[in-house]
N, C-alpha and C positions, 0 to 999 in steps of 0.2 A: 180187356176186363169185362166181366159179366155185366149185362145191362142193369141188373139190380144194384150192383156196386156203384156203377156210374150214377144211377139215380140217387143213391144215398149221398154222394158227393154233391150232386146238384142241389139237393135239399139243404145241405150244409152251407152252400153258397149264400143262402138267404137267412141263415141263423141270425139271431139278435146280437150275438157276440162277434166282434170283429176278429178275434183270435180264431174262432171256429171257421169263419169265412176265409180267412187267410190260409189256414191249414188245408181247407178243401182246394183252394186255388193252387197251392204248392203241389198237392198230390196230382191234380189234373195237369199241371205243368210238366211233372215228371212223366206222366203217361203219354202226353203228346198226341192225344186222340182228337181228331177233328170234330168228332161227334160232341165234344164238350164245348165247342165254340159258341153255339147259341146261348147256353146257360151262362157261360163266362161273360159274354158280351152284355147280356141283360144285367148281370150282377155288377159289372164295372160301371155302367151308366148310372146306377144308383149309388155306387160306392164313392164316385168322385164328388158327390155333393157334400161329403164330410172331409175336410182337409186333415182332420186328426188321424184318419185311417190310411195314411199314405203308404204304409208298409203293405197293407192288404191290396191297395190299388196297384202297387208295384208288382205283386205276385200275380194278380189277375191279368195285367198287361203282358207280363212275361209268358203267362200260360197261353194267352191268345196267340202270341207269336210262335211258341213251341208247338202248339196244336195245329198251326197252319191255317187258321181261320181267316181267310182273305177278306171275308165280308166285313171284318172289323177295320180294315185298313184306312178307309177314308175318315172314320171316326177317330182313330188313333192319330192320324195326321192333323185333324182339327184340334185335338187335345194338345198336340205339341206346340201350338201357338197360344195356349192358355198360360196363365201365371200360376205356378205351383211353388209354394214356400219350401216344400221338401224336394230338393233338386234331384234326388234319386229317381223320382217318377220320370224325369226326362230321360234318364239313362235307360230305363225299361222301354220307354217309347221309342228311342233311337234304335235299340236292339230289335224290337218287334217290327217296327216299320220296315227295316231292311229285310228281315226274314219274310215278311208278307209281300214285299214288292218285287221279289226276284221273278223274272219271266223265264230265266234259264240259269244254270249253275254259276256262270261267271258274271251275271248281271249285278253290278253294284251301283247302278245309276242313283238309287235312293241314298246311298252314302254321300254322294256329291250334293244331292239336294239338301241333305241335313247339314253338310258343311256350310252351305250358303246361308243357313239360319244364324250362324255365328254363336249359337248356344253350345258352349263347350260340353255340357252334360249330354245333350242330344248327340253330339258328335262322338263323345266317348262311348255311348251306347251303340252307335252305328259301328264304330271300330271294334267293339267287343264282339259283335255278331260275326265279323270277319274271322276273328280268331277262333271263336267257339265252333263255327261251321267249317273252319279250315278251308276257306274259299281261296281259289287261285284266279284272280281277275286277269284281264288282258294286260300285256306288258305296259301299254300306255297308261292304263288306269293305275297300275302299281306305281309307276313313276310319278304320276300326279299325286297319289297319296303320300309318297315319301317326300316330295317337294313341299307339300302342305305342312307336314309335321316337322320338317327340318327348319322351318322358320321359328320354332320354339327352342328354348334352351334344352340341353341334354337331359335335364332332370324333370322336364315337364310331363305331366301325367298323360297327355295325349299321345306321347310316343309309345307308351307301354303296350297297348293292344295292337298297334301296328307291328311292332317287332315280335309280339307274341303270335301274330298271324303269318309271319314271314318264313317259317321253315320250308314251306312248299314253293316259295317264290324264287325266281332265277334272275340273273343279270348283275352287272357290275355295280349298278346304282343300289341294288338291294344289298349286295355284299358290303359296300362302303357304309351304308346306313347301319347295318347290323354291327359292323366293327365300331362305329361311333358310339353305339348304344352300350357296348361292353364297358366303356369308360364312364358310364353314368354313375353318379353318386347314389342313385336310388337302386337298392338291391333288387327290387322286382324287375326293373328295366334291364339291369346288367345280367341278371340270371336268365331272363327270357332271351336276351341277345345271345348268350352262350349256347342255349338250347337251339336257337335258330342257326347258329354256325354249324351245329352238328346235324342240322336238318331234322330235329326231333320236336314233335308237338308235345305239349303237356296237356293233360286233361284238367283244364281249369274248372273250378267250382265256385262261381260267383254267387252272391246273395240271391 
């Protein structure tokens, strides 16, 4: 994108209206340009002061992750330990922390760090990044992920993004897990499982 267009969006990030700031963050998230990182980072630090604007915070956090602005990682990790009434903020944090933490394509160490927090929305966000990025972790990491979600009942929401991430995964443990998910009473889980059986990824479009 031309620099003047980017600058227009940067100016919009500090607009008085939250809807305008949110719109700018969504556009920058879609662009995924690392050059947007500093402006988004500065805007987020101010935005989190107002709990009413959680939707804007969500979009800014997601944009930082999708722009690959690693300088924001330690700050996002610190936010993950804060108390947010709007739990969707945690989902964005989980997603972006995983995106920014990877040292190489199969590195999902941040996912296990987020699992250890026991915050289900952080974990859900971490799992969502696996599916959105179509990551193929090591066999041992895949098995550990499946063992973790298998402790929950077949209709639990934490199963969804794991089975959505599974089309590119191999092994009998994966096949058994996918088969179990086809019997879920939740349509989103069962349909994702059927796609996984066909080794087909879906282009998910989350908030």
